[in-house]
C-alpha positions in Angstrom: -21.7 4.9 55.3 -24.7 3.4 57.0 -26.1 -0.1 57.1 -29.7 -1.3 58.0 -30.2 -5.0 58.8 -33.3 -7.0 59.2 -33.0 -10.7 60.2 -34.7 -13.6 62.0 -33.8 -16.9 63.7 -35.9 -20.0 63.9 -35.1 -23.0 66.1 -36.3 -26.4 64.9 -35.9 -30.1 65.8 -37.0 -32.3 68.6 -34.4 -30.8 71.0 -34.6 -27.3 69.3 -30.9 -27.7 68.5 -31.1 -26.5 64.9 -31.0 -22.7 64.3 -31.8 -21.3 60.9 -31.1 -17.6 60.3 -31.6 -15.2 57.5 -30.8 -11.5 57.1 -31.2 -8.7 54.6 -28.7 -5.8 54.7 -28.9 -2.5 52.9 -25.7 -0.4 52.7 -25.4 3.2 51.6 -22.4 3.8 49.3 -19.1 4.9 50.8 -17.9 8.4 50.1 -15.0 8.8 47.7 -12.9 11.5 46.1 -13.5 11.9 42.4 -10.5 11.6 40.1 -10.4 13.1 36.5 -7.8 12.5 33.7 -6.4 15.8 32.4 -3.8 16.3 29.7 -0.4 17.3 31.0 1.3 20.6 29.9 3.0 19.0 26.9 -0.2 17.4 25.8 1.4 14.0 25.3 0.0 12.1 28.3 -2.7 12.3 31.0 -2.3 13.1 34.7 -5.0 12.7 37.3 -6.5 15.5 39.3 -8.3 14.9 42.6 -11.7 16.5 43.0 -13.2 17.7 46.3 -12.5 15.3 49.2 -15.2 12.8 49.7 -17.7 14.7 47.5 -19.1 11.7 45.7 -20.5 8.3 46.8 -20.3 4.8 45.4 -23.7 3.2 44.7 -25.9 1.7 47.4 -26.0 -2.1 47.7 -27.7 -4.8 49.5 -27.2 -8.5 50.4 -29.0 -11.5 51.7 -27.3 -13.9 54.1 -28.3 -17.4 55.3 -27.0 -19.4 58.2 -27.7 -22.9 59.6 -26.2 -24.2 62.8 -26.6 -27.2 65.1 -25.4 -27.5 68.6 -24.8 -30.4 71.0 -24.0 -30.3 74.7 -21.7 -32.9 76.2 -21.2 -32.6 79.9 -19.8 -29.0 80.4 -19.0 -28.3 76.7 -21.3 -27.0 73.9 -20.2 -27.9 70.3 -21.7 -25.9 67.5 -21.2 -26.6 63.8 -22.5 -24.0 61.3 -22.7 -23.2 57.6 -23.2 -19.6 56.5 -23.5 -18.1 53.1 -23.0 -14.4 52.9 -24.3 -12.5 49.9 -26.3 -15.5 48.8 -27.8 -13.7 45.7 -24.3 -12.5 44.6 -25.2 -8.8 44.5 -22.2 -6.9 43.3 -21.2 -3.5 44.7 -18.9 -0.8 43.3 -15.9 -0.9 45.6 -13.2 1.0 43.7 -12.8 2.8 40.4 -9.7 1.8 38.4 -8.4 3.9 35.5 -6.7 2.2 32.5 -3.7 3.5 30.6 -4.0 6.3 28.0 -3.8 4.7 24.5 -3.1 5.9 21.0 -5.9 5.3 18.5 -5.4 4.5 14.7 -5.1 8.2 13.8 -2.3 8.8 16.3 -4.5 10.7 18.8 -4.2 10.1 22.5 -7.3 8.5 23.9 -8.6 9.4 27.4 -8.0 6.6 30.0 -11.1 4.5 30.5 -12.6 4.2 34.0 -13.5 0.7 35.1 -15.1 -0.5 38.3 -13.7 -3.1 40.7 -16.6 -4.8 42.4 -16.7 -6.8 45.5 -19.1 -8.9 47.6 -19.1 -12.2 45.8 -20.9 -15.1 47.4 -18.9 -16.1 50.5 -19.5 -19.5 52.1 -18.3 -20.2 55.6 -18.0 -23.5 57.5 -17.3 -23.4 61.2 -17.0 -25.1 64.5 -17.3 -23.4 67.9 -16.6 -24.9 71.3 -17.9 -23.3 74.5 -17.1 -24.3 78.1 
């Protein structure tokens, strides 16, 4: 997959010791191998068949990240405190397809397993401290 990133930093404050950053990232979807439910030979359950290797892709997704940090220098050490929020706008991406179990409906017929999507990239806050000598 490929990622494109655009970002910027701004320093503010009397001593220019506050750094504010923002970035936008666009990601193309990862390749995956399709899976299809197929009735087994007895017709009483489903098995899964793999399609062509990496022949499909998950959807594209994007995210916006913000970061704020302040640093102080004491003698020979530089202390940096930061707060960063990744995926600030909570864009969700398809990460994995999950298949449910085959169920029997009211008429006694076997129903095809349902495909669901596991998403990822929730909002991720980070708090940190860095010390440099």
